[in-house]
C-alpha positions in Angstrom: 0.0 0.0 0.0 3.0 2.2 0.1 4.4 1.9 -3.4 4.8 -1.4 -5.2 1.2 -2.6 -5.1 0.4 -6.3 -5.4 3.8 -7.9 -5.4 3.1 -11.5 -4.5 0.0 -13.6 -5.0 -0.5 -17.1 -3.5 -3.6 -19.2 -2.9 -3.7 -22.3 -0.8 -6.7 -24.2 0.3 -6.2 -25.4 3.8 -8.1 -27.2 6.5 -9.9 -25.0 9.1 -7.6 -26.1 11.9 -4.5 -25.1 10.0 -6.1 -21.7 9.2 -6.9 -21.1 12.9 -3.3 -21.9 13.8 -2.1 -19.4 11.1 -4.5 -16.7 12.5 -3.2 -17.3 16.1 0.4 -17.0 14.9 -0.3 -13.7 13.2 -2.0 -12.4 16.4 1.0 -13.6 18.4 3.4 -11.8 16.1 1.6 -8.5 16.7 -0.2 -8.4 13.3 -3.7 -9.6 14.0 -6.0 -10.2 11.1 -9.2 -8.2 11.0 -12.4 -9.4 9.4 -13.7 -7.2 6.6 -16.6 -7.4 4.1 -15.6 -9.2 0.9 -16.6 -6.1 -1.1 -14.2 -4.0 1.0 -11.3 -6.5 0.4 -12.0 -6.7 -3.4 -12.2 -2.9 -3.6 -8.9 -2.5 -1.7 -7.1 -4.9 -4.1 -8.7 -3.3 -7.2 -7.9 0.2 -6.1 -4.4 -0.7 -5.1 -3.8 -2.4 -8.5 -5.0 0.7 -10.3 -2.9 3.1 -8.1 0.3 1.1 -8.4 -0.1 0.7 -12.2 -0.4 4.5 -12.4 3.2 4.7 -11.2 4.4 1.8 -13.4 4.1 -1.2 -11.0 1.8 -3.8 -12.5 0.2 -6.3 -10.1 1.7 -9.8 -9.8 1.0 -11.9 -12.9 -1.2 -14.3 -10.9 -3.4 -11.5 -9.4 -6.2 -11.8 -12.0 -6.4 -15.6 -11.5 -6.5 -15.5 -7.7 -8.9 -12.5 -7.7 -11.6 -15.0 -9.0 -11.8 -16.2 -5.4 -14.2 -13.2 -4.9 -16.7 -14.7 -7.4 -19.5 -12.3 -8.0 -18.7 -10.0 -5.0 -18.7 -6.4 -6.3 -16.1 -3.9 -5.2 -18.6 -1.2 -6.1 -20.8 -2.0 -3.1 -18.1 -0.8 -0.8 -17.9 2.9 0.0 -14.4 2.6 1.5 -11.9 5.2 0.4 -8.2 4.1 0.5 -5.2 6.3 0.6 -2.0 4.8 -0.7 1.6 5.9 -0.1 2.2 8.4 2.7 1.0 12.0 2.6 0.1 11.6 -1.0 3.4 10.2 -2.2 4.6 6.7 -2.9 7.1 5.4 -0.3 9.5 2.7 -1.4 10.5 0.5 1.5 12.9 -2.2 0.3 12.1 -5.7 1.5 14.5 -7.9 3.4 15.4 -9.9 0.3 15.7 -7.0 -2.1 19.2 -6.8 -3.6 21.1 -3.6 -4.0 20.6 -3.7 -7.8 16.9 -4.3 -7.5 16.6 -1.4 -5.0 18.6 0.9 -7.5 16.3 -0.2 -10.4 13.1 0.6 -8.4 14.4 4.0 -7.3 15.4 4.8 -11.0 11.9 3.6 -12.0 10.2 5.9 -9.5 12.4 8.8 -10.6 11.4 8.2 -14.2 7.7 8.2 -13.4 7.5 10.7 -10.7 10.7 12.8 -10.7 13.1 13.1 -7.8 10.6 14.8 -5.5 7.6 12.6 -6.4 8.3 9.8 -4.0 10.0 9.0 -0.7 12.3 6.1 0.1 13.3 4.2 3.2 16.3 2.8 1.4 
């Protein structure tokens, strides 16, 4: 939600007990899951994909396939408004496995799309 949009997409069907264990682990790690209406979740992902594409970051190649999980849930029934980036600007925060060349390429990409002052970085 800060800059790169939908980077990774995975889907795995799991038994309810495994899912409960996963939710407990995220709670224990300080990042609890919060239940939301499916239309809210679909709108969040749709709006994030549009926003990140506007700055040149396409969603993960598997996003369209996995989005089908929502079925006929309409994002348009949610009135949620999402703000991406920070204070109106994308913020690039390198991940723990991002290499120095990848970080450099992403910063150059942002400079090309937004100019030197159009984004922030935590690099």
